[in-house]
C-alpha positions in Angstrom: -33.4 -35.2 11.6 -36.1 -36.4 9.3 -36.9 -33.0 7.6 -34.7 -31.6 5.0 -33.4 -28.2 6.0 -33.2 -25.4 3.3 -32.9 -21.7 3.1 -35.5 -19.6 1.2 -35.9 -16.0 0.4 -38.1 -13.9 2.8 -41.0 -12.9 0.7 -44.4 -11.3 0.9 -45.7 -14.8 1.6 -43.6 -15.6 4.6 -42.3 -12.4 6.2 -45.1 -12.3 8.8 -44.3 -15.8 9.9 -40.6 -14.9 10.1 -41.4 -12.0 12.5 -43.4 -14.5 14.7 -40.4 -16.7 15.3 -39.3 -16.6 19.0 -36.2 -17.1 21.1 -36.2 -18.2 24.8 -36.2 -15.2 27.2 -32.5 -15.8 27.9 -31.7 -15.7 24.3 -33.5 -12.5 23.3 -30.6 -10.3 24.3 -28.2 -12.1 22.1 -29.6 -11.3 18.7 -31.6 -8.4 17.2 -35.2 -9.3 16.6 -36.5 -10.4 13.2 -38.6 -7.3 12.6 -35.6 -5.1 13.0 -33.6 -7.4 10.7 -36.1 -7.4 8.0 -36.5 -3.6 8.1 -32.7 -3.3 8.1 -32.5 -5.5 5.0 -34.7 -3.1 3.1 -32.1 -0.3 3.5 -28.9 -2.3 3.1 -28.7 -3.7 -0.4 -26.0 -6.2 0.4 -28.2 -8.0 3.1 -29.6 -11.4 2.3 -32.4 -12.3 4.7 -33.1 -16.1 4.6 -36.0 -18.1 6.1 -34.9 -21.5 7.4 -37.3 -24.4 6.7 -37.3 -28.0 7.9 -39.6 -29.8 5.3 -42.5 -27.4 5.1 -42.1 -25.8 8.5 -40.5 -22.5 9.1 -38.0 -23.0 11.9 -35.6 -20.1 11.9 -34.1 -17.0 10.3 -30.7 -15.8 9.3 -29.2 -12.8 7.5 -25.9 -12.3 6.0 -24.1 -9.7 3.9 -22.2 -10.1 0.7 -19.6 -7.2 0.4 -18.7 -7.9 -3.2 -17.0 -4.4 -3.7 -14.5 -5.0 -0.9 -11.0 -6.3 -1.7 -11.2 -9.2 -1.3 -15.0 -9.8 -1.4 -16.4 -10.8 2.0 -19.3 -12.5 3.5 -20.6 -11.9 7.0 -23.4 -13.8 8.9 -24.8 -11.4 11.4 -28.3 -12.7 12.3 -29.0 -16.3 13.1 -31.8 -17.8 15.2 -33.8 -21.0 15.5 -37.3 -20.7 17.0 -37.4 -21.9 20.6 -39.9 -24.7 19.7 -37.4 -26.1 17.2 -34.1 -25.8 19.1 -32.1 -29.0 19.9 -33.2 -30.8 16.7 -30.0 -30.1 14.6 -31.7 -27.4 12.5 -29.1 -24.8 13.5 -26.2 -26.9 12.4 -27.8 -27.9 9.1 -29.0 -24.4 8.2 -25.6 -22.9 8.9 -24.1 -25.6 6.6 -26.7 -24.6 4.0 -25.6 -20.9 4.3 -21.9 -21.7 4.1 -22.6 -23.7 0.9 -24.7 -21.0 -0.6 -22.1 -18.3 0.2 -19.4 -20.7 -1.2 -21.0 -20.5 -4.6 -20.5 -16.7 -4.8 -17.4 -16.0 -7.0 -14.6 -14.4 -5.2 -15.7 -15.0 -1.6 -12.8 -16.6 0.3 -14.1 -16.4 3.9 -17.2 -15.9 6.0 -17.1 -14.0 9.3 -19.6 -14.4 12.1 -19.9 -12.6 15.5 -21.4 -13.4 18.8 -21.5 -11.9 22.2 -18.4 -12.5 24.5 -20.6 -14.0 27.1 -22.3 -16.6 24.9 -20.2 -19.8 25.3 -22.9 -21.8 23.4 -22.3 -19.8 20.3 -18.6 -20.0 20.7 -18.5 -23.8 20.8 -21.1 -24.2 18.1 -19.3 -22.0 15.6 -15.9 -23.5 16.4 -17.4 -27.0 15.7 -18.1 -25.8 12.2 -14.6 -24.5 11.6 -14.9 -20.8 12.5 -11.8 -19.5 14.1 -11.8 -16.6 16.6 -9.9 -13.5 15.6 -8.0 -11.3 18.0 -10.2 -9.7 20.6 -10.0 -6.1 19.6 -12.3 -4.9 22.5 -15.4 -4.6 20.2 -17.6 -1.9 21.7 -20.7 -4.1 21.4 -18.9 -6.9 23.3 -18.7 -9.1 20.2 -16.3 -11.8 19.3 -15.5 -12.1 15.6 -14.7 -15.5 14.1 -13.9 -16.4 10.5 -14.3 -19.5 8.3 -11.9 -19.8 5.4 -13.5 -21.3 2.3 
């Protein structure tokens, strides 16, 4: 992977490009679209929308929450996508590692949760490979599995 992967804020300069990122047809049902996520971030002050760049190229988007008032403080990644033109290049793994490191720097955060649909074996394997451990299946009404990474 020749391009360095990094996370950047979603700003007035790049938000339109973030909304133009695309998933494959099969993946579209697995994650909320970026327009919805950016709108949501404007009404949820704990949301941290992040643009994913490889070198100078926008390749994806993620969003996580920092719930600093919870006891203990918590972080949750709940949006994560790599544009269909950039999948299979290692950007997903590297960008998630960047997010984990970014969250690790927040005082008091001891774990990161992530969720994915029950019928998404690719996500299950991917997150497990990074150390996320599935919790008890509580019959989530959205069909989601919740996994956690201890920091």
